[in-house]
C-alpha positions in Angstrom: 21.3 -326.3 68.6 19.0 -324.4 70.9 18.8 -320.7 71.3 17.9 -319.0 74.6 14.9 -316.7 74.7 17.2 -313.8 75.3 19.1 -314.3 72.1 15.9 -314.4 70.1 14.6 -311.2 71.7 17.9 -309.4 71.1 18.0 -310.6 67.5 14.4 -309.3 67.0 15.3 -305.9 68.4 18.3 -305.6 66.2 16.3 -306.6 63.1 13.5 -304.1 64.0 16.1 -301.4 64.5 17.7 -302.1 61.1 14.3 -302.0 59.4 13.4 -298.7 61.2 16.7 -297.2 60.1 16.2 -298.3 56.5 12.7 -296.7 56.5 14.0 -293.5 58.0 16.8 -293.4 55.4 14.3 -293.8 52.5 12.1 -291.0 53.9 14.9 -288.6 54.5 16.7 -289.1 51.2 13.4 -289.0 49.2 14.4 -292.3 47.5 11.5 -293.4 45.4 10.5 -296.9 44.4 8.7 -297.4 41.2 9.2 -297.1 37.5 9.4 -294.3 35.0 5.6 -294.3 34.7 5.6 -291.9 37.7 6.2 -288.9 35.6 7.1 -287.4 32.2 10.4 -286.7 30.7 11.9 -283.4 29.4 15.3 -282.8 27.9 17.8 -280.0 28.2 21.3 -279.4 26.7 23.9 -277.8 29.1 27.3 -276.4 28.3 28.4 -277.9 31.7 26.5 -280.3 33.8 29.3 -280.6 36.4 28.0 -282.4 39.6 24.8 -283.6 37.9 24.2 -287.4 37.5 21.4 -289.8 37.3 19.3 -289.4 40.4 20.1 -285.7 41.0 17.1 -283.8 42.4 15.1 -281.5 40.1 13.6 -278.7 42.2 11.1 -275.9 41.6 10.8 -273.2 44.4 13.1 -275.4 46.5 10.7 -278.4 46.3 11.7 -281.7 44.7 9.5 -282.3 41.7 11.6 -285.0 39.9 15.0 -286.3 39.2 17.6 -286.5 36.5 17.1 -289.7 34.6 19.9 -289.5 32.0 23.1 -287.6 31.2 25.1 -288.1 28.0 27.7 -286.2 26.0 26.7 -285.1 22.5 29.9 -285.8 20.5 29.0 -283.3 17.8 28.1 -280.3 20.0 30.2 -281.2 23.1 27.2 -280.4 25.3 25.7 -282.5 28.1 22.4 -283.8 26.9 20.3 -284.3 30.1 16.9 -285.9 30.6 14.8 -285.1 33.6 11.7 -286.9 34.9 9.0 -284.6 36.3 6.3 -285.9 38.6 2.9 -286.3 37.0 0.5 -283.4 37.8 3.2 -280.7 37.7 3.1 -278.6 34.7 6.1 -276.5 33.6 5.4 -273.3 31.6 7.1 -273.5 28.2 9.2 -270.4 28.7 10.8 -271.7 31.9 14.6 -271.9 32.4 16.5 -274.9 33.8 19.7 -274.3 35.8 22.4 -276.4 37.4 22.6 -274.9 40.9 24.7 -275.6 43.9 23.6 -276.0 47.5 26.6 -273.9 48.7 30.4 -274.1 48.9 30.4 -277.7 50.2 27.0 -278.8 49.1 26.1 -280.9 46.1 24.5 -279.8 42.9 20.9 -280.0 41.8 18.8 -279.0 38.8 16.5 -276.0 39.4 13.6 -275.0 37.2 12.8 -271.3 37.1 9.2 -271.1 35.9 8.2 -268.6 33.3 4.8 -266.9 32.9 3.5 -268.6 29.7 0.0 -270.1 29.7 1.4 -273.0 27.6 3.2 -276.0 29.2 5.9 -278.4 28.2 4.6 -281.8 27.2 6.3 -285.2 27.5 9.5 -285.4 25.4 9.8 -281.6 24.9 13.2 -279.9 25.2 13.8 -276.9 27.5 15.7 -274.3 25.4 16.7 -271.8 28.2 19.5 -273.5 30.0 22.3 -272.4 32.3 25.1 -274.8 33.1 27.1 -275.3 36.2 29.3 -272.5 37.4 32.7 -273.7 38.7 33.2 -272.1 42.2 36.9 -272.7 41.9 37.2 -270.7 38.6 35.0 -267.9 40.1 37.3 -267.8 43.2 40.4 -267.7 40.9 38.9 -264.8 38.9 38.1 -262.9 42.1 41.6 -263.4 43.6 43.2 -262.6 40.2 41.1 -259.5 39.8 41.9 -258.2 43.3 45.6 -258.8 42.9 45.8 -256.9 39.7 44.3 -253.6 41.0 
């Protein structure tokens, strides 16, 4: 079975386009290849981690500094025990807060670190004590609507 030169050229162009699209997707989404050796882990316990899962961005000042590497329910406290992996070289003050935030009404959730002013930093395996869980926009809307209707 022989192929014409045109078919080979078209196939090469399609393959090159697919590779370029894949590279673009990796760059835009911030997908990282590599192991857990690319950072250190911190843990936090949230009342609600709604919208947060493995791979969710961890941001500081709007810049991605890591990702969520684990979420599990503590059956005794009924809290979401979350593990985040922070890039090596980024130190988090030990009085910082960690918050589940939303990108807007239709946007997804992310984990935000609000840095404190302490001269001491969290080390690998430490637990962030100051946490704020996800706020349900639906429940806030219902409170607002209910509050307005009752006045």
